[in-house]
C-alpha positions in Angstrom: 117.1 -18.4 82.8 113.5 -17.2 83.2 110.9 -20.2 83.4 107.8 -20.0 80.9 104.6 -22.0 81.8 101.8 -21.9 79.3 98.8 -23.6 79.5 94.6 -23.4 79.0 92.3 -23.8 82.2 88.7 -24.2 82.3 86.4 -21.4 83.1 86.7 -20.7 86.7 83.7 -19.8 89.4 82.9 -16.3 90.1 84.7 -15.1 93.2 80.8 -14.5 94.3 80.1 -18.2 93.9 83.5 -19.2 95.2 83.2 -18.6 98.7 80.5 -19.6 101.4 79.9 -18.7 105.2 79.1 -21.6 107.6 79.8 -21.1 111.8 80.5 -17.5 111.0 83.7 -18.9 108.9 84.8 -18.3 105.2 85.0 -21.4 103.5 85.8 -22.2 99.6 82.2 -23.6 98.8 81.4 -26.8 96.9 82.0 -25.6 94.0 85.3 -23.9 94.5 86.6 -27.2 95.6 85.3 -28.8 92.7 87.1 -26.5 90.3 90.4 -26.6 92.5 90.4 -30.5 91.7 89.8 -29.9 87.8 92.6 -27.6 87.3 94.9 -29.8 89.3 94.2 -32.5 86.4 94.4 -30.4 84.0 97.5 -29.4 84.5 98.7 -32.8 85.0 97.3 -33.8 81.7 98.6 -30.9 80.2 102.1 -31.5 81.4 102.9 -28.5 83.0 105.3 -30.2 85.2 107.2 -27.3 86.2 106.5 -24.6 89.3 107.7 -21.7 90.0 108.7 -22.5 93.7 109.2 -19.1 95.2 110.1 -17.3 92.1 108.6 -13.5 91.7 105.9 -14.2 89.0 104.3 -12.2 85.9 100.7 -13.3 85.4 99.0 -13.0 82.2 95.5 -14.3 81.5 93.5 -14.1 78.1 89.7 -15.0 78.7 87.4 -16.5 76.2 83.8 -16.1 78.0 81.2 -19.1 77.5 78.6 -16.6 76.0 78.1 -12.5 75.9 76.8 -12.2 79.0 78.3 -9.3 81.0 81.2 -10.2 83.6 83.5 -8.2 86.0 87.2 -9.8 85.3 88.2 -9.3 88.5 86.2 -11.7 89.8 87.6 -14.4 88.1 91.0 -13.7 89.5 91.0 -15.1 93.5 89.5 -18.7 92.1 91.9 -18.8 89.4 95.0 -17.9 91.4 93.9 -19.9 94.5 93.1 -23.1 92.1 96.9 -22.6 90.5 98.5 -22.5 93.6 96.6 -25.2 94.9 98.0 -27.1 91.9 101.3 -26.5 93.2 102.7 -24.0 90.2 103.4 -21.2 93.4 104.1 -21.7 96.6 101.9 -18.3 97.4 99.9 -15.7 95.3 102.2 -13.2 97.3 104.7 -14.0 94.9 102.6 -12.5 92.1 103.7 -9.3 91.2 102.3 -8.2 88.0 99.1 -9.5 86.5 97.7 -8.6 83.0 94.1 -9.7 82.2 92.1 -9.3 78.8 89.1 -10.5 77.5 89.5 -12.3 74.4 86.8 -14.0 71.7 83.7 -15.0 73.1 83.7 -18.9 72.8 80.2 -19.5 71.5 80.6 -23.3 71.0 81.9 -24.3 74.5 82.2 -23.4 78.1 84.5 -21.0 78.0 88.4 -21.2 78.8 91.1 -19.3 80.3 94.7 -19.2 79.0 97.8 -18.7 81.2 101.3 -17.6 81.1 103.4 -17.9 83.9 106.6 -15.9 83.8 109.7 -16.3 86.3 110.4 -12.4 86.4 113.9 -11.5 86.9 115.4 -11.3 90.4 115.7 -8.2 92.1 112.3 -7.1 90.4 
C-alpha cells in the first residue's frame, strides 16, 4: 500500500539566504537552521508521524506566497527539501523522483506557506 503524507509548512527562506560561506566552506545559515527547527516542530505539531524511509518519492508543492513580489519558485526547493529530510520524512533527497511545484493564491493576510504532498511511488518506478 502506498503511503501519502499531506501537511502545511511555513514559507521557506530563499536558497539565496539559506547558505553562507565561512572559511571557504559552504554552511547552512542561521536563518536556514532556524527554518529546519521550525519544520521539525510543525511536523510534530501536525502529527505527521510516518516517514517514507527509503521509498522512491513524488513531491507536490503548492506555494502560497506572503505577498505579490516576484519570486523564483526553484529558490524555495532546496531549503524546503533539506528541512523535510532533517525532520526524518525521508532518508535522502535523492529518493525524490518527481517534483511538481505550483504557485497558488497570494497569502495576503499571513506570512505565506507551502502545502506538501509526499507520495510513495510504486516499486520499480
